[in-house]
C-alpha positions as CSV (number, residue, x, y, z in Angstrom):
1,X,-14.1,8.0,11.1
2,X,-16.2,7.1,14.2
3,X,-14.3,6.7,17.4
4,X,-14.2,3.1,18.8
5,X,-15.7,2.2,22.1
6,X,-13.4,-0.3,23.8
7,X,-15.0,0.3,27.2
8,X,-17.9,-2.0,26.2
9,X,-16.7,-5.2,24.6
10,X,-18.2,-8.6,24.0
11,X,-16.5,-11.5,22.2
12,X,-18.0,-14.4,20.3
13,X,-15.5,-17.2,19.9
14,X,-16.3,-20.0,17.5
15,X,-14.6,-23.3,16.7
16,X,-15.7,-26.1,14.4
17,X,-13.5,-29.1,13.5
18,X,-15.4,-30.2,10.4
19,X,-15.4,-33.7,8.7
20,X,-13.8,-36.7,10.3
21,X,-11.6,-37.8,7.5
22,X,-7.9,-36.9,7.6
23,X,-6.4,-34.7,4.9
24,X,-3.0,-34.8,3.2
25,X,-0.1,-32.8,4.6
26,X,2.8,-31.1,2.9
27,X,6.2,-30.3,4.3
28,X,7.0,-27.0,6.0
29,X,10.2,-25.6,7.4
30,X,9.6,-27.0,10.9
31,X,7.5,-30.1,9.9
32,X,4.3,-31.2,8.1
33,X,1.5,-28.7,7.6
34,X,-2.1,-29.7,6.8
35,X,-4.5,-27.7,4.7
36,X,-7.7,-26.5,6.6
37,X,-9.7,-26.9,3.3
38,X,-10.8,-30.5,3.6
39,X,-9.4,-32.3,6.7
40,X,-10.8,-32.8,10.1
41,X,-9.2,-29.9,12.0
42,X,-7.4,-31.2,15.1
43,X,-6.6,-27.8,16.5
44,X,-9.7,-25.5,15.8
45,X,-10.8,-25.7,19.4
46,X,-7.2,-25.2,20.7
47,X,-7.0,-22.1,18.5
48,X,-10.1,-20.5,19.9
49,X,-9.1,-21.4,23.5
50,X,-5.8,-19.7,22.8
51,X,-7.5,-16.5,21.8
52,X,-9.9,-16.7,24.7
53,X,-7.0,-16.9,27.2
54,X,-5.5,-13.6,26.2
55,X,-6.7,-10.1,26.2
56,X,-6.6,-9.3,22.5
57,X,-6.6,-5.7,21.5
58,X,-6.2,-2.3,23.1
59,X,-7.3,-1.5,26.6
60,X,-10.5,0.3,27.2
61,X,-10.5,4.1,27.1
62,X,-11.6,5.3,30.5
63,X,-13.7,3.1,32.7
64,X,-13.9,-0.6,31.7
65,X,-17.7,-0.9,31.8
66,X,-18.4,-4.2,30.0
67,X,-16.3,-7.3,29.2
68,X,-17.6,-10.7,28.3
69,X,-17.3,-13.6,26.0
70,X,-19.4,-16.4,24.6
71,X,-17.4,-19.5,23.5
72,X,-18.8,-22.1,21.1
73,X,-17.2,-25.4,20.2
74,X,-18.3,-27.6,17.3
75,X,-20.8,-24.8,16.6
76,X,-23.9,-24.9,14.4
77,X,-25.3,-22.0,12.4
78,X,-28.0,-21.4,15.0
79,X,-25.4,-21.4,17.8
80,X,-23.4,-18.6,16.0
81,X,-26.4,-16.5,15.1
82,X,-27.8,-16.8,18.6
83,X,-24.5,-15.9,20.2
84,X,-24.0,-12.8,18.1
85,X,-27.6,-11.8,18.9
86,X,-27.0,-12.3,22.6
87,X,-23.7,-10.3,22.5
88,X,-25.5,-7.5,20.6
89,X,-28.3,-7.4,23.2
90,X,-25.8,-7.1,26.0
91,X,-24.0,-4.3,24.2
92,X,-27.4,-2.6,23.5
93,X,-28.2,-2.7,27.2
94,X,-25.5,0.0,27.7
95,X,-26.7,2.3,24.9
96,X,-27.6,5.1,27.3
97,X,-23.9,5.6,28.3
98,X,-21.9,4.0,25.5
99,X,-20.9,4.7,21.9
100,X,-22.2,1.4,20.6
101,X,-19.5,-0.8,21.9
102,X,-17.2,-3.3,20.2
103,X,-18.0,-6.9,19.2
104,X,-15.0,-9.2,18.8
105,X,-15.5,-12.3,16.6
106,X,-13.0,-15.2,16.5
107,X,-13.3,-18.2,14.3
108,X,-11.2,-21.3,13.6
109,X,-12.5,-23.9,11.3
110,X,-13.3,-24.5,7.7
111,X,-13.9,-21.7,5.2
112,X,-15.5,-22.2,1.8
113,X,-14.4,-20.6,-1.5
114,X,-17.4,-18.2,-1.5
115,X,-16.3,-16.8,1.9
116,X,-18.8,-18.8,4.0
117,X,-18.0,-20.4,7.3
118,X,-18.5,-24.2,7.3
119,X,-20.3,-25.1,10.6
120,X,-21.5,-28.3,12.1
121,X,-24.8,-28.2,10.2
122,X,-24.1,-26.2,7.2
123,X,-22.6,-22.9,5.8
124,X,-23.0,-19.5,7.3
125,X,-22.4,-16.9,4.6
126,X,-21.1,-13.4,4.9
127,X,-24.4,-11.8,4.2
128,X,-26.1,-13.6,7.1
129,X,-23.2,-12.6,9.4
130,X,-23.5,-9.0,8.3
131,X,-27.3,-9.0,8.7
132,X,-27.2,-10.3,12.2
133,X,-24.7,-7.5,13.1
134,X,-27.0,-4.9,11.4
135,X,-30.2,-6.2,13.1
136,X,-28.4,-6.5,16.4
137,X,-27.2,-2.8,16.7
138,X,-30.0,-0.6,18.1
139,X,-27.5,2.2,18.9
140,X,-27.3,5.3,16.8
141,X,-23.5,4.9,16.6
142,X,-21.7,2.4,14.3
143,X,-20.7,-0.8,16.1
144,X,-17.1,-1.7,15.7
145,X,-16.2,-5.3,14.8
146,X,-12.8,-6.7,15.5
147,X,-12.0,-10.2,14.2
148,X,-9.8,-13.2,13.7
149,X,-10.7,-15.6,10.9
150,X,-8.3,-18.6,10.9
151,X,-9.8,-20.5,8.0
152,X,-9.3,-21.0,4.2
153,X,-10.5,-18.2,1.9
154,X,-10.9,-15.9,4.9
155,X,-10.1,-12.9,2.6
156,X,-13.3,-13.6,0.6
157,X,-15.3,-13.3,3.8
158,X,-13.6,-10.0,4.6
159,X,-14.3,-8.7,1.1
160,X,-18.0,-9.5,1.3
161,X,-18.4,-8.0,4.8
162,X,-16.7,-4.8,3.6
163,X,-19.1,-4.5,0.6
164,X,-22.3,-5.2,2.5
165,X,-24.6,-2.2,2.7
166,X,-24.5,-2.3,6.5
167,X,-20.8,-1.6,6.5
168,X,-20.2,2.0,7.6
169,X,-23.9,2.5,8.3
170,X,-24.4,0.0,11.1
171,X,-21.1,-1.8,11.7
172,X,-17.5,-1.2,10.8
173,X,-14.7,-3.8,10.4
174,X,-12.3,-1.9,12.7
175,X,-9.3,-4.2,13.0
176,X,-8.6,-7.9,12.4
177,X,-6.6,-10.7,10.9
178,X,-7.8,-13.0,8.1
179,X,-5.6,-16.1,7.7
180,X,-5.6,-16.3,3.9
181,X,-6.2,-14.4,0.7
182,X,-9.7,-14.7,-1.0
183,X,-8.4,-17.5,-3.2
184,X,-6.1,-19.2,-0.8
185,X,-6.2,-22.1,1.7
186,X,-5.0,-21.9,5.3
187,X,-3.0,-24.5,7.2
188,X,-2.6,-26.1,10.6
189,X,0.7,-27.0,12.3
190,X,0.5,-30.4,14.0
191,X,3.9,-30.0,15.6
192,X,2.7,-26.8,17.3
193,X,-1.0,-27.7,17.9
194,X,-2.5,-24.7,16.2
195,X,-3.5,-23.1,13.0
196,X,-0.6,-21.2,11.6
197,X,-2.1,-17.7,12.0
198,X,-3.2,-18.4,15.6
199,X,0.2,-19.8,16.5
200,X,2.0,-16.8,15.1
201,X,-0.3,-14.1,16.5
202,X,-0.7,-15.6,20.1
203,X,3.1,-15.7,20.7
204,X,4.6,-12.8,22.7
205,X,5.3,-9.6,20.7
206,X,9.1,-9.2,20.4
207,X,9.0,-5.4,20.9
208,X,6.8,-5.8,24.0
209,X,9.3,-8.4,25.4
210,X,12.3,-6.1,24.8
211,X,10.5,-3.2,26.4
212,X,9.7,-5.4,29.4
213,X,13.3,-6.4,29.7
214,X,14.3,-2.7,29.7
215,X,11.7,-1.7,32.3
216,X,12.8,-4.5,34.6
217,X,16.6,-4.2,33.9
218,X,16.6,-7.8,32.7
219,X,19.8,-8.9,31.0
220,X,18.7,-11.3,28.2
221,X,20.5,-14.6,27.9
222,X,21.6,-16.1,24.6
223,X,18.5,-18.4,24.9
224,X,16.3,-15.3,25.3
225,X,17.7,-13.7,22.2
226,X,17.5,-16.9,20.2
227,X,13.8,-17.1,21.2
228,X,13.1,-13.6,19.9
229,X,14.9,-14.3,16.6
230,X,12.8,-17.4,16.2
231,X,9.6,-15.4,16.7
232,X,10.8,-12.8,14.2
233,X,11.7,-15.5,11.6
234,X,8.6,-17.7,11.9
235,X,6.0,-15.7,10.1
236,X,2.9,-17.3,8.5
237,X,4.6,-17.0,5.1
238,X,7.7,-18.7,6.3
239,X,6.0,-21.5,8.2
240,X,3.8,-22.4,5.2
241,X,6.7,-22.2,2.6
242,X,4.9,-19.2,0.9
243,X,1.5,-21.0,0.6
244,X,-0.4,-18.7,3.0
245,X,-0.6,-14.9,3.1
246,X,-2.7,-13.5,6.0
247,X,-4.4,-10.1,5.7
248,X,-4.2,-7.3,8.3
249,X,-7.2,-5.0,8.4
250,X,-6.0,-1.7,9.9
251,X,-8.2,0.9,11.5
252,X,-11.1,0.3,9.1
253,X,-9.6,1.8,6.0
254,X,-6.5,-0.2,4.9
255,X,-5.6,-3.8,4.3
256,X,-2.1,-5.2,4.1
257,X,-0.3,-8.5,4.1
258,X,0.6,-9.3,7.7
259,X,4.2,-8.4,8.1
260,X,4.5,-7.4,4.4
261,X,4.9,-4.1,2.6
262,X,1.9,-4.2,0.2
263,X,-1.2,-2.3,1.3
264,X,-4.6,-1.4,-0.1
265,X,-6.3,1.8,0.8
266,X,-10.1,1.3,0.7
267,X,-10.9,5.0,0.7
268,X,-14.2,6.1,-0.8
269,X,-13.9,3.9,-3.9
270,X,-16.9,2.0,-5.2
271,X,-15.5,-1.5,-5.3
272,X,-17.1,-4.4,-7.0
273,X,-16.6,-7.8,-5.4
274,X,-14.5,-8.9,-8.4
275,X,-12.2,-5.9,-8.2
276,X,-11.7,-6.0,-4.5
277,X,-10.9,-9.7,-4.5
278,X,-8.4,-9.2,-7.4
279,X,-6.8,-6.4,-5.4
280,X,-6.5,-8.5,-2.3
281,X,-5.2,-11.5,-4.1
282,X,-2.6,-9.2,-5.8
283,X,-1.2,-7.9,-2.5
284,X,1.7,-10.4,-2.3
285,X,2.9,-9.3,-5.7
286,X,2.8,-5.7,-4.6
287,X,4.7,-6.5,-1.4
288,X,7.4,-8.4,-3.4
289,X,7.9,-5.5,-5.8
290,X,8.6,-3.2,-2.9
291,X,11.4,-5.3,-1.3
């Protein structure tokens, strides 16, 4: 497996709220949740700003040579394709002393059942996304892609990107989170002002908090401990009453339910789209059997 280059990183951060009509909500354990399938998304921009405000992912290995981001709100197809092309060109400018670099892609908005992103002027499908990555990489190394897709049917987008001919020859989906299974909707939390996946994954990591307490000799109060228990309890699955199962793509070769026990090794198998989608949609049943 090619080694990632985290010393050269560009992020493209995309938000699109979608149609103006309001969608129906259903009850969740801490208040109403709204599907991201049809409604105007009140929190897509807040989601992407939350990702933009934190340094997602591992630190660079060695000298930190290139860091940057391109943020788009209420983005069009052309906006996204142009931003990815610009990010690729900036990474390519370092080809003489890099290993291809890493492109981070964050999206919050509507996703379509075929895995396309629904932007302000139309759909951007997975093949177009993959092709702009392929055309954008002029380095001899494989460019690593890390991603967050906080939208409905995000798992379908992941499946199509994994099966594109450019995967493993020009780009590699290294690590990322997809908010939902290929056949599944994703939700927003009005009470918390975010999509459920974004809310869960932008909170402090409990293990990191505990380690910081130990390093600083902090004696946690009851309120501190209660807060950690809340973070541990409030998974995406819990907050949506079992309606949403986010996917965790791990190191380019495995996919699991975020926080679950089921996992899918991609290996060297020749997957068809139908078989890969079925396997991803079946991960919650696999996780339940292992409990």
